[in-house]
C-alpha beads as a LAMMPS data file, in Angstrom:
LAMMPS data file: protein, C-alpha beads

230 atoms
229 bonds

1 atom types
1 bond types

-500.0 500.0 xlo xhi
-500.0 500.0 ylo yhi
-500.0 500.0 zlo zhi

Masses

1 110.0

Atoms # bond

1 1 1 0.000 0.000 0.000
2 1 1 1.315 3.420 -0.956
3 1 1 2.066 5.668 1.987
4 1 1 1.363 9.386 1.944
5 1 1 4.379 11.688 2.324
6 1 1 4.787 13.417 5.682
7 1 1 7.069 16.383 6.251
8 1 1 8.831 16.086 9.621
9 1 1 10.817 18.791 11.388
10 1 1 12.571 18.915 14.740
11 1 1 13.232 22.297 16.335
12 1 1 15.174 22.409 19.589
13 1 1 13.328 25.459 20.917
14 1 1 10.334 27.406 19.625
15 1 1 8.246 29.961 21.470
16 1 1 4.717 28.712 21.979
17 1 1 3.029 31.646 20.228
18 1 1 5.196 31.142 17.140
19 1 1 4.469 27.407 17.030
20 1 1 0.743 28.083 17.306
21 1 1 0.957 30.566 14.412
22 1 1 2.896 28.052 12.306
23 1 1 0.254 25.401 12.965
24 1 1 -2.527 27.727 11.848
25 1 1 -0.572 28.685 8.734
26 1 1 -0.019 25.041 7.748
27 1 1 -3.681 24.198 8.432
28 1 1 -4.711 26.976 6.046
29 1 1 -2.284 25.823 3.373
30 1 1 -3.397 22.203 3.713
31 1 1 -6.995 23.299 3.265
32 1 1 -6.000 25.202 0.118
33 1 1 -3.952 22.295 -1.225
34 1 1 -0.722 24.293 -0.900
35 1 1 1.116 22.185 1.725
36 1 1 1.787 18.588 2.631
37 1 1 0.823 16.907 5.853
38 1 1 3.339 17.712 8.555
39 1 1 4.608 16.511 11.912
40 1 1 6.233 19.290 13.944
41 1 1 8.501 17.982 16.732
42 1 1 9.992 20.535 19.107
43 1 1 10.610 21.822 22.592
44 1 1 9.046 24.912 24.132
45 1 1 10.353 27.290 26.787
46 1 1 8.355 27.014 30.046
47 1 1 4.688 27.455 29.121
48 1 1 1.257 26.638 30.490
49 1 1 -1.542 26.053 27.990
50 1 1 -5.199 26.023 29.004
51 1 1 -7.580 24.087 26.761
52 1 1 -11.295 24.391 26.208
53 1 1 -12.302 22.962 29.606
54 1 1 -11.155 26.217 31.251
55 1 1 -10.540 25.555 34.941
56 1 1 -8.568 28.578 36.174
57 1 1 -8.344 27.073 39.660
58 1 1 -5.975 24.414 38.257
59 1 1 -3.324 27.120 37.767
60 1 1 -1.751 27.370 41.218
61 1 1 0.667 30.282 40.647
62 1 1 -0.045 33.991 40.884
63 1 1 0.809 36.343 37.990
64 1 1 3.786 37.532 40.027
65 1 1 5.053 33.978 40.515
66 1 1 4.590 33.217 36.819
67 1 1 6.625 36.287 35.885
68 1 1 9.358 35.473 38.393
69 1 1 9.646 31.912 37.052
70 1 1 9.506 33.004 33.406
71 1 1 6.450 30.893 32.560
72 1 1 4.063 32.044 29.836
73 1 1 0.341 31.226 29.850
74 1 1 -1.878 30.722 26.789
75 1 1 -5.587 29.984 26.521
76 1 1 -5.825 27.938 23.369
77 1 1 -8.295 26.175 21.095
78 1 1 -7.510 22.508 21.766
79 1 1 -9.539 20.208 23.965
80 1 1 -8.587 19.409 27.530
81 1 1 -7.498 21.255 30.645
82 1 1 -4.225 22.891 31.668
83 1 1 -0.834 21.346 30.984
84 1 1 2.838 22.286 31.012
85 1 1 5.344 22.498 28.173
86 1 1 9.027 23.039 28.787
87 1 1 12.609 21.996 28.084
88 1 1 13.090 18.261 28.398
89 1 1 9.719 17.463 26.860
90 1 1 9.076 16.330 23.289
91 1 1 6.060 18.144 21.860
92 1 1 4.499 16.825 18.669
93 1 1 2.012 18.666 16.452
94 1 1 0.584 16.403 13.709
95 1 1 -1.105 18.485 11.004
96 1 1 -3.007 15.827 9.092
97 1 1 -5.888 15.685 6.613
98 1 1 -8.762 13.515 7.790
99 1 1 -11.741 12.606 5.655
100 1 1 -15.239 13.142 6.985
101 1 1 -15.613 9.556 8.142
102 1 1 -12.193 9.543 9.834
103 1 1 -12.802 12.913 11.445
104 1 1 -15.932 11.713 13.151
105 1 1 -13.798 9.158 14.990
106 1 1 -12.073 11.551 17.364
107 1 1 -11.499 8.834 19.923
108 1 1 -9.831 6.634 17.309
109 1 1 -7.399 9.414 16.444
110 1 1 -6.564 9.987 20.114
111 1 1 -6.005 6.262 20.659
112 1 1 -3.673 6.195 17.639
113 1 1 -1.564 9.020 19.082
114 1 1 -1.393 7.144 22.374
115 1 1 -0.375 3.977 20.541
116 1 1 2.608 5.719 18.929
117 1 1 4.014 6.567 22.354
118 1 1 3.108 3.186 23.856
119 1 1 5.062 1.448 21.092
120 1 1 8.089 3.686 21.595
121 1 1 8.036 3.028 25.343
122 1 1 7.984 -0.712 24.652
123 1 1 11.283 -0.434 22.746
124 1 1 12.815 0.829 26.012
125 1 1 11.304 -1.952 28.102
126 1 1 8.544 0.249 29.535
127 1 1 4.911 -0.813 29.586
128 1 1 2.794 2.181 28.698
129 1 1 -0.914 1.999 29.354
130 1 1 -4.170 3.893 29.062
131 1 1 -6.696 4.889 31.678
132 1 1 -10.248 4.622 30.297
133 1 1 -11.386 7.823 31.991
134 1 1 -8.457 9.952 30.784
135 1 1 -6.634 10.763 27.552
136 1 1 -2.865 10.282 27.461
137 1 1 -0.246 7.619 28.169
138 1 1 0.592 6.315 31.621
139 1 1 3.253 4.206 33.291
140 1 1 1.425 2.666 36.201
141 1 1 -0.392 5.576 37.833
142 1 1 1.998 8.243 36.550
143 1 1 1.306 10.186 33.353
144 1 1 4.183 10.274 30.886
145 1 1 2.428 11.915 27.915
146 1 1 -0.481 14.343 27.660
147 1 1 -2.614 14.656 24.530
148 1 1 -4.926 17.473 23.447
149 1 1 -6.047 18.089 19.875
150 1 1 -8.265 20.181 17.642
151 1 1 -10.128 19.188 14.474
152 1 1 -10.222 22.133 12.058
153 1 1 -13.121 21.894 9.582
154 1 1 -11.949 22.526 6.040
155 1 1 -13.311 25.523 4.158
156 1 1 -12.242 24.534 0.636
157 1 1 -12.493 20.737 0.676
158 1 1 -14.291 17.994 2.530
159 1 1 -12.945 16.797 5.836
160 1 1 -10.917 18.093 8.756
161 1 1 -7.307 18.933 9.580
162 1 1 -5.764 18.076 12.932
163 1 1 -3.698 20.476 15.040
164 1 1 -2.099 20.505 18.497
165 1 1 -1.056 17.023 19.643
166 1 1 1.058 15.395 22.341
167 1 1 3.581 16.331 25.034
168 1 1 5.923 13.468 26.003
169 1 1 8.065 13.906 29.136
170 1 1 11.654 12.847 28.430
171 1 1 14.129 14.368 30.918
172 1 1 14.344 13.377 34.565
173 1 1 12.971 15.855 37.074
174 1 1 10.549 17.588 34.719
175 1 1 7.720 16.712 37.103
176 1 1 9.379 18.880 39.753
177 1 1 9.591 21.898 37.461
178 1 1 6.547 23.424 35.765
179 1 1 4.115 20.675 36.732
180 1 1 4.238 21.670 40.380
181 1 1 2.515 24.963 39.530
182 1 1 -0.641 23.339 38.149
183 1 1 -3.070 20.478 38.594
184 1 1 -1.989 18.726 35.367
185 1 1 -4.982 18.115 33.091
186 1 1 -7.135 18.671 36.180
187 1 1 -6.131 15.247 37.559
188 1 1 -5.402 15.494 41.268
189 1 1 -5.078 11.818 42.218
190 1 1 -2.135 10.918 39.943
191 1 1 1.306 12.382 39.265
192 1 1 3.598 12.591 36.236
193 1 1 6.830 10.881 35.229
194 1 1 9.403 10.913 32.405
195 1 1 11.208 8.462 30.150
196 1 1 14.489 8.979 32.017
197 1 1 12.859 8.384 35.393
198 1 1 11.274 5.164 34.112
199 1 1 14.429 3.760 32.512
200 1 1 17.201 5.282 34.671
201 1 1 18.927 6.126 31.380
202 1 1 19.801 9.442 29.753
203 1 1 18.272 10.634 26.487
204 1 1 18.310 13.777 24.429
205 1 1 14.932 15.056 23.297
206 1 1 16.162 15.082 19.695
207 1 1 17.094 11.387 19.975
208 1 1 13.544 10.489 21.018
209 1 1 12.141 12.710 18.266
210 1 1 14.017 10.566 15.751
211 1 1 12.893 7.353 17.446
212 1 1 9.217 8.272 17.474
213 1 1 8.896 8.948 13.750
214 1 1 8.950 5.284 12.560
215 1 1 6.180 4.465 15.029
216 1 1 4.165 7.434 13.734
217 1 1 4.748 6.296 10.141
218 1 1 3.545 2.798 10.932
219 1 1 0.487 3.825 12.913
220 1 1 -0.735 6.396 10.377
221 1 1 0.647 4.889 7.127
222 1 1 2.986 7.738 6.220
223 1 1 6.432 7.923 4.643
224 1 1 8.410 10.559 6.538
225 1 1 10.671 13.113 4.885
226 1 1 12.809 15.097 7.287
227 1 1 12.956 18.815 6.483
228 1 1 15.724 21.239 7.394
229 1 1 14.681 24.321 9.345
230 1 1 16.171 27.767 9.622

Bonds

1 1 1 2
2 1 2 3
3 1 3 4
4 1 4 5
5 1 5 6
6 1 6 7
7 1 7 8
8 1 8 9
9 1 9 10
10 1 10 11
11 1 11 12
12 1 12 13
13 1 13 14
14 1 14 15
15 1 15 16
16 1 16 17
17 1 17 18
18 1 18 19
19 1 19 20
20 1 20 21
21 1 21 22
22 1 22 23
23 1 23 24
24 1 24 25
25 1 25 26
26 1 26 27
27 1 27 28
28 1 28 29
29 1 29 30
30 1 30 31
31 1 31 32
32 1 32 33
33 1 33 34
34 1 34 35
35 1 35 36
36 1 36 37
37 1 37 38
38 1 38 39
39 1 39 40
40 1 40 41
41 1 41 42
42 1 42 43
43 1 43 44
44 1 44 45
45 1 45 46
46 1 46 47
47 1 47 48
48 1 48 49
49 1 49 50
50 1 50 51
51 1 51 52
52 1 52 53
53 1 53 54
54 1 54 55
55 1 55 56
56 1 56 57
57 1 57 58
58 1 58 59
59 1 59 60
60 1 60 61
61 1 61 62
62 1 62 63
63 1 63 64
64 1 64 65
65 1 65 66
66 1 66 67
67 1 67 68
68 1 68 69
69 1 69 70
70 1 70 71
71 1 71 72
72 1 72 73
73 1 73 74
74 1 74 75
75 1 75 76
76 1 76 77
77 1 77 78
78 1 78 79
79 1 79 80
80 1 80 81
81 1 81 82
82 1 82 83
83 1 83 84
84 1 84 85
85 1 85 86
86 1 86 87
87 1 87 88
88 1 88 89
89 1 89 90
90 1 90 91
91 1 91 92
92 1 92 93
93 1 93 94
94 1 94 95
95 1 95 96
96 1 96 97
97 1 97 98
98 1 98 99
99 1 99 100
100 1 100 101
101 1 101 102
102 1 102 103
103 1 103 104
104 1 104 105
105 1 105 106
106 1 106 107
107 1 107 108
108 1 108 109
109 1 109 110
110 1 110 111
111 1 111 112
112 1 112 113
113 1 113 114
114 1 114 115
115 1 115 116
116 1 116 117
117 1 117 118
118 1 118 119
119 1 119 120
120 1 120 121
121 1 121 122
122 1 122 123
123 1 123 124
124 1 124 125
125 1 125 126
126 1 126 127
127 1 127 128
128 1 128 129
129 1 129 130
130 1 130 131
131 1 131 132
132 1 132 133
133 1 133 134
134 1 134 135
135 1 135 136
136 1 136 137
137 1 137 138
138 1 138 139
139 1 139 140
140 1 140 141
141 1 141 142
142 1 142 143
143 1 143 144
144 1 144 145
145 1 145 146
146 1 146 147
147 1 147 148
148 1 148 149
149 1 149 150
150 1 150 151
151 1 151 152
152 1 152 153
153 1 153 154
154 1 154 155
155 1 155 156
156 1 156 157
157 1 157 158
158 1 158 159
159 1 159 160
160 1 160 161
161 1 161 162
162 1 162 163
163 1 163 164
164 1 164 165
165 1 165 166
166 1 166 167
167 1 167 168
168 1 168 169
169 1 169 170
170 1 170 171
171 1 171 172
172 1 172 173
173 1 173 174
174 1 174 175
175 1 175 176
176 1 176 177
177 1 177 178
178 1 178 179
179 1 179 180
180 1 180 181
181 1 181 182
182 1 182 183
183 1 183 184
184 1 184 185
185 1 185 186
186 1 186 187
187 1 187 188
188 1 188 189
189 1 189 190
190 1 190 191
191 1 191 192
192 1 192 193
193 1 193 194
194 1 194 195
195 1 195 196
196 1 196 197
197 1 197 198
198 1 198 199
199 1 199 200
200 1 200 201
201 1 201 202
202 1 202 203
203 1 203 204
204 1 204 205
205 1 205 206
206 1 206 207
207 1 207 208
208 1 208 209
209 1 209 210
210 1 210 211
211 1 211 212
212 1 212 213
213 1 213 214
214 1 214 215
215 1 215 216
216 1 216 217
217 1 217 218
218 1 218 219
219 1 219 220
220 1 220 221
221 1 221 222
222 1 222 223
223 1 223 224
224 1 224 225
225 1 225 226
226 1 226 227
227 1 227 228
228 1 228 229
229 1 229 230
């Protein structure tokens, strides 16, 4: 079976606002038939994003504390509650065309994103799992990857285009950084973990970005083409 081409980029650091603008630009170009489907892989500086569920009480820091710690806050158009993005975390934004029938299966798309990370964890001897009541990937009762997406209805063709995506904790200690200032995803009874904490090994975020792409290709039937970035 022929696989669709997928442009893949990795950017070591990108401000959240810029990444959000890039996503919207690519969504518009995909709708107009002027771009190819894309997987953006990157790291953000310390950032909190608040999804459509809007629970301000889950942000535990005052504006003064946020400024002192250099953490930005964005209310955005994905589903879900509040989460943290920061150095040591692999963020992935799949910008994909979905037909009408596919787009109606939101849960199927979310499960596929989870499966990509579960398969990568398995290559490192880690059993990733799901919790039926929550979106994301877990190791035991600790969350290792958060997922929040948006389906953008096309204006010029039939179907939808995905944006936003996943945040996969890689570096040890990330749970003691920005996550301590929020109730992550509004979940109070469970904590978070990282790939390094689970394996007791050291990884670069770029290394895991390269490792995750074959699993994404397999799950979504793409052929990846890495793109240079300026």
